[in-house]
C-alpha positions, -999 to 999 in steps of 0.1 A, spaced: 237 -732 736 201 -727 725 189 -692 718 163 -697 746 190 -703 772 201 -667 770 185 -634 777 158 -626 751 157 -590 738 125 -577 722 137 -545 707 169 -530 692 166 -502 717 171 -527 746 202 -539 729 216 -505 722 209 -493 758 225 -523 774 256 -522 751 261 -484 757 258 -489 794 286 -516 791 308 -491 773 303 -503 737 310 -479 708 293 -501 683 261 -480 681 277 -445 684 270 -419 657 307 -418 648 310 -456 644 278 -457 624 289 -428 602 324 -444 596 309 -476 583 279 -459 568 258 -483 588 221 -486 595 205 -508 621 173 -527 611 148 -526 639 136 -562 640 151 -587 665 152 -624 656 154 -652 681 158 -627 710 194 -618 701 200 -615 663 197 -583 643 207 -570 609 229 -541 600 234 -527 565 266 -510 554 274 -491 522 306 -500 504 320 -466 496 349 -481 477 328 -496 449 317 -475 419 280 -485 423 281 -479 461 256 -506 470 243 -514 505 251 -549 519 237 -567 550 254 -583 579 239 -605 606 248 -596 642 243 -614 675 241 -596 708 255 -616 737 251 -590 764 274 -563 776 301 -557 750 293 -589 731 283 -580 696 294 -606 671 293 -607 634 276 -640 623 292 -652 591 310 -625 570 308 -587 572 286 -575 543 278 -611 534 243 -606 520 233 -585 490 197 -581 502 178 -578 535 157 -608 525 189 -630 521 200 -620 556 166 -626 571 165 -661 555 199 -669 569 189 -658 604 158 -680 603 178 -710 592 203 -703 620 176 -701 646 160 -734 634 194 -751 636 200 -738 672 165 -748 683 171 -784 669 203 -788 690 
């Protein structure tokens, strides 16, 4: 299904509010603290966003990036692998390619 066929979100706050109303714990302080997560504010294609997580089990303790897709209600999916990207730029490039692919279908 094309990205444009679904509800389009323009801010991360819209996604957070809707998910919390549906009962999601994804954005709670406890969950974010457990995964040492941060949410980047930009929304891509009306439903994609990026989170970063710190790997506390590695000596260097780097931050990695994960692409997420919000599908409404409780529907927050990891696109690809958890902590798949070493940089924010890599995650952004992957989202842009994904959106182009969806739009071409």
